C-alpha positions as CSV (number, residue, x, y, z in Angstrom):
1,X,18.9,127.9,-30.9
2,X,21.5,125.5,-29.7
3,X,22.7,123.3,-32.5
4,X,26.2,122.6,-31.3
5,X,27.7,120.7,-28.5
6,X,31.2,120.2,-27.0
7,X,31.5,116.7,-25.6
8,X,34.3,116.2,-23.0
9,X,35.6,112.7,-22.6
10,X,37.0,112.6,-19.2
11,X,37.0,108.8,-18.7
12,X,37.6,107.0,-22.0
13,X,37.3,103.5,-20.6
14,X,33.9,104.2,-19.0
15,X,32.8,105.9,-22.2
16,X,33.2,102.6,-24.0
17,X,31.3,100.6,-21.4
18,X,27.9,99.1,-22.3
19,X,25.0,101.0,-20.8
20,X,21.5,99.5,-21.5
21,X,22.7,98.1,-24.8
22,X,24.7,101.0,-26.0
23,X,28.3,102.3,-25.3
24,X,28.0,105.3,-22.9
25,X,29.5,107.8,-25.4
26,X,27.2,106.6,-28.2
27,X,24.2,107.0,-25.9
28,X,25.4,110.5,-25.1
29,X,25.7,111.5,-28.8
30,X,22.3,110.0,-29.7
31,X,20.5,111.5,-26.7
32,X,21.9,115.0,-27.6
33,X,21.1,114.5,-31.3
34,X,17.5,113.6,-30.3
35,X,17.4,116.8,-28.3
36,X,18.3,118.8,-31.4
37,X,22.1,118.9,-31.5
38,X,23.4,118.8,-35.1
39,X,27.0,119.6,-34.7
40,X,29.4,117.9,-32.2
41,X,33.0,118.7,-31.2
42,X,34.4,115.8,-29.2
43,X,37.4,116.5,-27.0
44,X,39.1,113.2,-26.0
45,X,42.6,112.2,-24.8
46,X,44.9,111.4,-27.8
47,X,45.6,107.9,-26.7
48,X,41.8,107.0,-26.8
49,X,40.7,109.0,-29.7
50,X,41.0,106.3,-32.4
51,X,39.0,103.8,-30.4
52,X,36.2,106.4,-29.8
53,X,36.3,107.4,-33.5
54,X,35.9,103.7,-34.5
55,X,33.0,103.4,-32.0
56,X,30.9,106.2,-33.7
57,X,31.9,105.6,-37.2
58,X,29.5,103.9,-39.6
59,X,26.4,104.1,-37.3
60,X,23.5,105.3,-39.5
61,X,21.7,106.5,-36.4
62,X,24.2,109.3,-36.0
63,X,23.2,111.9,-38.7
64,X,24.9,114.9,-37.0
65,X,28.4,116.2,-37.9
66,X,31.1,115.1,-35.6
67,X,34.5,116.8,-35.4
68,X,37.4,115.9,-33.1
69,X,39.8,118.0,-31.1
70,X,42.9,116.7,-32.8
71,X,45.3,117.1,-35.7
72,X,42.7,116.1,-38.4
73,X,39.9,118.6,-37.5
74,X,41.9,121.3,-35.6
75,X,42.4,122.5,-32.1
76,X,39.5,123.2,-29.8
77,X,39.7,127.0,-30.0
78,X,39.5,127.0,-33.8
79,X,36.6,124.5,-33.8
80,X,34.6,126.6,-31.4
81,X,35.2,129.7,-33.5
82,X,33.9,127.8,-36.6
83,X,30.6,127.1,-34.7
84,X,27.8,129.4,-35.8
85,X,25.5,128.3,-32.9
86,X,24.1,131.1,-30.7
87,X,24.9,128.9,-27.6
88,X,26.9,125.8,-27.1
89,X,26.0,122.8,-25.0
90,X,28.9,121.3,-23.0
91,X,28.3,117.7,-22.1
92,X,30.4,115.4,-20.0
93,X,30.6,112.2,-22.2
94,X,29.9,110.0,-19.1
95,X,26.5,111.5,-18.6
96,X,23.1,109.8,-19.1
97,X,20.2,112.2,-19.8
98,X,16.8,112.4,-21.5
99,X,16.7,114.5,-24.7
100,X,14.1,116.6,-23.1
101,X,16.7,118.0,-20.7
102,X,18.5,119.6,-23.7
103,X,15.3,121.3,-24.4
104,X,14.8,122.4,-20.8
105,X,18.4,123.8,-20.8
106,X,17.7,125.8,-24.0
107,X,14.6,127.6,-22.9
108,X,15.2,130.3,-22.0
109,X,18.7,130.7,-23.4
110,X,21.6,132.3,-21.6
111,X,20.5,135.8,-22.4
112,X,22.2,138.0,-19.7
113,X,23.9,135.0,-18.2
114,X,27.2,133.5,-19.2
115,X,25.9,130.0,-19.0
116,X,23.2,127.7,-17.6
117,X,24.4,124.8,-15.4
118,X,22.4,121.6,-14.8
119,X,22.5,120.7,-11.1
120,X,21.1,118.0,-8.9
121,X,20.4,118.0,-5.2
122,X,22.2,115.5,-3.1
123,X,25.3,114.7,-1.0
124,X,28.8,114.6,-2.3
125,X,29.7,111.4,-4.1
126,X,33.1,110.1,-5.4
127,X,34.0,111.5,-8.7
128,X,31.2,114.2,-8.8
129,X,31.8,117.9,-8.4
130,X,29.7,119.8,-6.0
131,X,28.5,123.4,-6.5
132,X,27.6,126.2,-4.1
133,X,24.5,128.2,-5.1
134,X,23.4,131.6,-4.1
135,X,19.6,131.7,-4.9
136,X,19.3,130.4,-8.4
137,X,23.0,131.2,-9.4
138,X,26.1,129.1,-9.3
139,X,28.9,130.9,-7.4
140,X,31.5,128.3,-6.8
141,X,32.5,124.8,-8.1
142,X,34.3,121.9,-6.2
143,X,33.1,122.9,-2.8
144,X,33.1,120.0,-0.3
145,X,30.4,121.2,1.8
146,X,27.9,122.2,-0.9
147,X,24.6,120.3,-1.4
148,X,24.3,120.4,-5.2
149,X,26.2,118.4,-7.8
150,X,27.0,118.9,-11.4
151,X,24.7,117.0,-13.6
152,X,26.9,116.8,-16.7
153,X,25.5,119.6,-18.8
154,X,26.3,123.3,-19.2
155,X,24.8,125.7,-21.8
156,X,27.3,128.4,-22.5
157,X,27.4,131.7,-24.5
158,X,30.0,131.1,-27.3
159,X,32.3,134.1,-26.6
160,X,32.5,133.2,-22.9
161,X,33.4,129.6,-23.7
162,X,36.0,130.6,-26.3
163,X,37.6,132.8,-23.7
164,X,37.8,129.9,-21.2
165,X,39.3,127.6,-23.7
166,X,41.8,130.3,-24.9
167,X,43.0,130.8,-21.3
168,X,43.3,127.0,-20.8
169,X,45.8,126.8,-23.8
170,X,46.9,123.2,-24.4
171,X,45.2,122.1,-21.2
172,X,41.9,120.4,-21.9
173,X,39.5,121.6,-19.1
174,X,37.0,119.2,-17.5
175,X,33.4,120.2,-16.8
176,X,34.1,121.9,-13.5
177,X,37.2,123.6,-15.0
178,X,34.9,125.2,-17.6
179,X,32.4,126.2,-15.0
180,X,35.1,127.9,-12.9
181,X,36.3,129.7,-16.0
182,X,32.8,130.8,-17.0
183,X,32.3,132.2,-13.4
184,X,34.6,135.1,-14.3
185,X,32.6,135.9,-17.5
186,X,29.2,136.5,-15.8
187,X,26.3,135.0,-13.9
188,X,25.8,131.2,-14.1
189,X,22.2,130.2,-13.8
190,X,21.4,126.9,-12.1
191,X,18.9,124.6,-13.8
192,X,17.6,122.0,-11.3
193,X,17.4,118.6,-13.1
194,X,17.0,116.5,-9.9
195,X,13.6,115.1,-11.0
196,X,14.8,114.6,-14.7
197,X,16.8,111.8,-16.2
198,X,20.1,113.5,-16.1
199,X,23.1,112.2,-14.1
200,X,26.9,111.7,-14.4
201,X,28.3,108.2,-14.4
202,X,31.2,108.0,-12.0
203,X,31.0,104.5,-10.6
204,X,29.3,101.1,-11.1
205,X,26.7,102.2,-8.5
206,X,25.7,105.2,-10.6
207,X,25.8,103.1,-13.7
208,X,23.2,100.7,-12.3
209,X,21.1,103.5,-10.9
210,X,20.9,105.3,-14.2
211,X,20.0,102.0,-15.9
212,X,17.2,101.4,-13.5
213,X,16.0,105.0,-14.2
214,X,16.1,104.4,-18.0
215,X,14.2,101.2,-17.7
216,X,11.6,102.8,-15.4
217,X,10.9,105.4,-18.1
218,X,10.1,103.1,-20.9
219,X,6.3,103.2,-20.5
220,X,3.9,105.1,-22.8
221,X,1.1,107.5,-22.1
222,X,-1.3,105.0,-23.5
223,X,-0.4,102.3,-21.0
224,X,-3.3,101.0,-18.9
225,X,-2.9,100.5,-15.2
226,X,-2.5,96.7,-15.8
227,X,0.3,97.4,-18.3
228,X,2.0,99.9,-15.9
229,X,2.0,97.8,-12.8
230,X,2.3,94.2,-14.2
231,X,3.1,93.8,-17.9
232,X,5.8,96.6,-18.1
233,X,7.5,95.2,-15.1
234,X,7.6,91.7,-16.7
235,X,8.5,93.0,-20.2
236,X,11.5,95.0,-18.8
237,X,13.0,91.6,-17.6
238,X,12.7,90.5,-21.2
239,X,14.1,93.8,-22.5
240,X,17.1,93.6,-20.1
241,X,18.2,90.5,-22.0
242,X,17.2,91.5,-25.5
243,X,18.7,94.9,-25.4
244,X,22.3,93.4,-25.2
245,X,21.7,91.0,-28.1
246,X,22.4,92.0,-31.7
247,X,18.7,92.0,-32.5
248,X,16.7,94.8,-34.1
249,X,13.3,95.8,-32.7
250,X,11.6,94.6,-35.9
251,X,13.2,91.1,-35.4
252,X,11.7,91.1,-31.9
253,X,8.4,92.1,-33.4
254,X,8.5,89.2,-35.9
255,X,9.5,86.8,-33.0
256,X,6.5,88.0,-30.9
257,X,4.4,87.5,-34.1
258,X,5.5,83.8,-34.3
259,X,4.6,83.2,-30.7
260,X,1.2,84.6,-31.3
261,X,0.6,82.3,-34.2
262,X,1.1,79.4,-31.8
263,X,-1.6,81.0,-29.6
264,X,-3.9,81.2,-32.6
265,X,-3.2,77.5,-33.2
266,X,-4.2,76.6,-29.7
267,X,-7.5,78.5,-30.0
268,X,-8.1,76.8,-33.4
269,X,-7.8,73.4,-31.7
270,X,-10.7,74.5,-29.4
271,X,-11.7,73.1,-26.1
272,X,-11.2,74.6,-22.7
273,X,-7.7,73.4,-22.1
274,X,-6.3,74.5,-25.5
275,X,-8.1,77.9,-25.1
276,X,-6.4,78.5,-21.8
277,X,-3.0,77.5,-23.3
278,X,-3.7,79.9,-26.1
279,X,-4.4,82.8,-23.6
280,X,-1.2,82.1,-21.7
281,X,0.9,81.8,-25.0
282,X,-0.7,85.1,-26.2
283,X,0.5,86.9,-23.0
284,X,4.0,85.7,-23.5
285,X,3.9,87.2,-27.0
286,X,2.5,90.4,-25.6
287,X,5.5,90.7,-23.3
288,X,7.8,90.4,-26.3
289,X,5.6,92.9,-28.2
290,X,6.2,95.4,-25.4
291,X,9.9,94.6,-25.4
292,X,10.3,95.5,-29.1
293,X,9.3,99.1,-28.4
294,X,11.4,99.2,-25.2
295,X,14.4,98.1,-27.1
296,X,13.8,100.6,-29.9
297,X,13.6,103.4,-27.4
298,X,16.7,102.3,-25.5
299,X,18.7,101.9,-28.7
300,X,17.3,104.9,-30.5
301,X,15.9,102.7,-33.2
302,X,12.2,103.8,-33.2
303,X,10.7,104.4,-36.7
304,X,7.4,104.8,-38.5
305,X,8.1,101.5,-40.4
306,X,8.6,99.7,-37.0
307,X,5.4,101.1,-35.7
308,X,3.5,100.2,-38.8
309,X,5.0,96.7,-38.7
310,X,4.0,96.3,-35.1
311,X,0.5,97.5,-35.8
312,X,0.0,95.2,-38.8
313,X,1.3,92.1,-36.8
314,X,-1.0,93.0,-33.8
315,X,-4.0,93.4,-36.0
316,X,-3.3,90.1,-37.8
317,X,-3.0,88.2,-34.5
318,X,-6.0,89.9,-32.9
319,X,-8.2,89.1,-35.9
320,X,-6.6,85.6,-36.2
321,X,-7.4,84.7,-32.6
322,X,-11.0,85.8,-33.1
323,X,-11.6,83.9,-36.3
324,X,-9.8,80.8,-34.9
325,X,-12.2,80.9,-32.0
326,X,-15.1,81.0,-34.4
327,X,-13.8,78.1,-36.4
328,X,-13.3,76.0,-33.2
329,X,-16.8,76.8,-32.0
330,X,-18.2,76.0,-35.5
331,X,-16.6,72.5,-35.4
332,X,-18.3,71.8,-32.2
333,X,-21.6,72.5,-34.0
334,X,-23.3,74.4,-31.1
335,X,-24.0,77.8,-32.4
336,X,-25.3,78.7,-36.0
337,X,-23.8,81.6,-38.0
338,X,-20.8,81.8,-35.6
339,X,-18.4,81.9,-38.6
340,X,-20.1,85.1,-39.8
341,X,-19.9,86.6,-36.3
342,X,-16.3,85.7,-36.0
343,X,-15.5,87.2,-39.4
344,X,-17.3,90.4,-38.5
345,X,-15.3,90.6,-35.2
346,X,-12.0,89.9,-37.0
347,X,-12.6,92.5,-39.7
348,X,-13.7,95.1,-37.1
349,X,-10.7,94.5,-34.9
350,X,-8.3,94.6,-37.9
351,X,-9.7,98.0,-39.0
352,X,-9.8,99.7,-35.6
353,X,-6.3,98.5,-34.6
354,X,-4.7,100.0,-37.7
355,X,-6.9,103.1,-37.4
356,X,-5.3,103.9,-34.1
357,X,-1.8,103.5,-35.7
358,X,-2.8,105.8,-38.5
359,X,-4.1,108.5,-36.0
360,X,-0.8,108.4,-34.1
361,X,1.5,108.4,-37.1
362,X,-0.3,110.4,-39.8
363,X,-2.7,112.5,-37.8
364,X,-0.7,113.1,-34.6
365,X,-0.8,116.8,-34.9
366,X,-4.6,116.7,-34.5
367,X,-4.4,114.7,-31.4
368,X,-1.4,116.5,-29.8
369,X,0.1,113.1,-29.1
370,X,-2.3,112.7,-26.2
371,X,-4.8,109.8,-26.2
372,X,-8.4,110.6,-25.8
373,X,-10.5,109.1,-22.9
374,X,-11.9,106.6,-25.4
375,X,-8.5,105.5,-26.4
376,X,-7.3,105.2,-22.8
377,X,-10.2,102.9,-22.1
378,X,-10.3,100.7,-25.1
379,X,-7.4,101.4,-27.6
380,X,-4.8,99.2,-25.9
381,X,-3.7,95.6,-26.1
382,X,-4.6,95.0,-22.4
383,X,-8.3,95.7,-23.1
384,X,-8.3,93.1,-25.8
385,X,-6.2,90.6,-23.8
386,X,-7.8,90.9,-20.4
387,X,-11.4,90.6,-21.9
388,X,-10.2,87.6,-23.9
389,X,-8.6,85.9,-20.9
390,X,-11.8,86.6,-18.8
391,X,-14.1,85.0,-21.2
392,X,-11.6,82.2,-22.0
393,X,-11.5,81.2,-18.3
394,X,-15.3,81.5,-18.0
395,X,-15.7,79.4,-21.1
396,X,-17.9,82.0,-22.7
397,X,-16.0,82.7,-25.9
398,X,-19.1,82.8,-28.2
399,X,-20.4,85.8,-26.2
400,X,-16.9,87.4,-26.5
401,X,-17.2,87.2,-30.3
402,X,-20.5,89.1,-30.2
403,X,-19.2,91.7,-27.9
404,X,-16.0,92.3,-30.0
405,X,-18.0,92.3,-33.3
406,X,-20.3,95.1,-32.0
407,X,-17.9,97.0,-29.8
408,X,-15.0,97.2,-32.3
409,X,-17.5,98.4,-35.0
410,X,-19.0,101.1,-32.8
411,X,-15.4,102.2,-31.7
412,X,-14.3,102.5,-35.3
413,X,-17.2,104.7,-36.2
414,X,-16.7,106.9,-33.1
415,X,-13.1,107.4,-33.9
416,X,-13.8,108.2,-37.5
417,X,-16.3,110.8,-36.2
418,X,-13.8,112.3,-33.8
419,X,-11.1,112.5,-36.6
420,X,-13.6,114.3,-38.9
421,X,-14.5,116.8,-36.2
422,X,-10.9,117.5,-35.3
423,X,-9.9,117.8,-38.9
424,X,-12.7,120.3,-39.7
425,X,-11.8,122.3,-36.5
426,X,-8.1,122.4,-37.6
427,X,-9.1,123.8,-41.0
428,X,-11.3,126.4,-39.5
429,X,-8.4,127.4,-37.2
430,X,-6.2,127.9,-40.2
């Protein structure tokens, strides 16, 4: 188990730069913490340590223990000896990586190797160290003609790392210096992370490249093709602005909710023109609704409370739109009992929307975090919106109310049945 990490700050100024809404060092710490790191040792130049301490202090997202290689906490060798971890993750502070890469580096652990080194394929770039490999092992660092680069992470056996630090004395080694020191302690296994989100930031070009990759990974497994190819691309434009503002995801959710209320008002006015305006306004709200989750993931602010708030707001708006449509049709006096149909559609939509949230928050173990085929087809905002848009443009909203009233009710009962079956199967397995 790797519960400790040594973070090497090699470029303090770059570590303070904003990267998709967070200073680079803070993103590094939060990514590693999400990957399971609970104890950090940060080695930084003395002239920048105070600024970096201030950067991380008081952030309630950081729940791990942080100690600094300085007069207050002790020198690096003593800090490493005090670490009880079976292995230690060494991370270059100016590295952007997904938390899953930490897990990939852990399993299997070093075992007979002195360390595992994250490597990427590609030509040499300014500021990046290149490695020579022999099969699956690193045999040399800082080789101009090699075709692999360091990717900012090394998982080291504690004794081997302590020996490297002891030999370095007062000199604070960089990542490649540590790799070169570890080579004398045993085999260094190369872990290919070329296809993962894991790269060192050495220039403005790599900064932009890593931001593009981060934004490109903001989708969810439940996204429909429409969301993946259209809505997500538009919402990321919104997210690119919002992520740099002092806004919380929940505030963005409430802003999206307020726009949706305007869409409800347009549908309440009735008539073809206002109904189309309602559909357009609702789509704008949906883009902000997608952006709140994207901002939460980029800023490590995801929470069950936020997911619940998002679900409640969505269910209120979906139900509100349906009932406002029914009220508008009722005023026109064309269809009897339309209020009853609209109310049934609104209630069924409210129940099934919140049922999906309950499944993914309270019963996620039963579903293994993977949506069922039924969910992929119907349990997403695109299904509701695209069907609403289609019937709005065709001016057939009364038919839409009937379809939702029946379809949402059937969907709710099917999902309840699946929950019951999975729950009983889980109890039998125990």
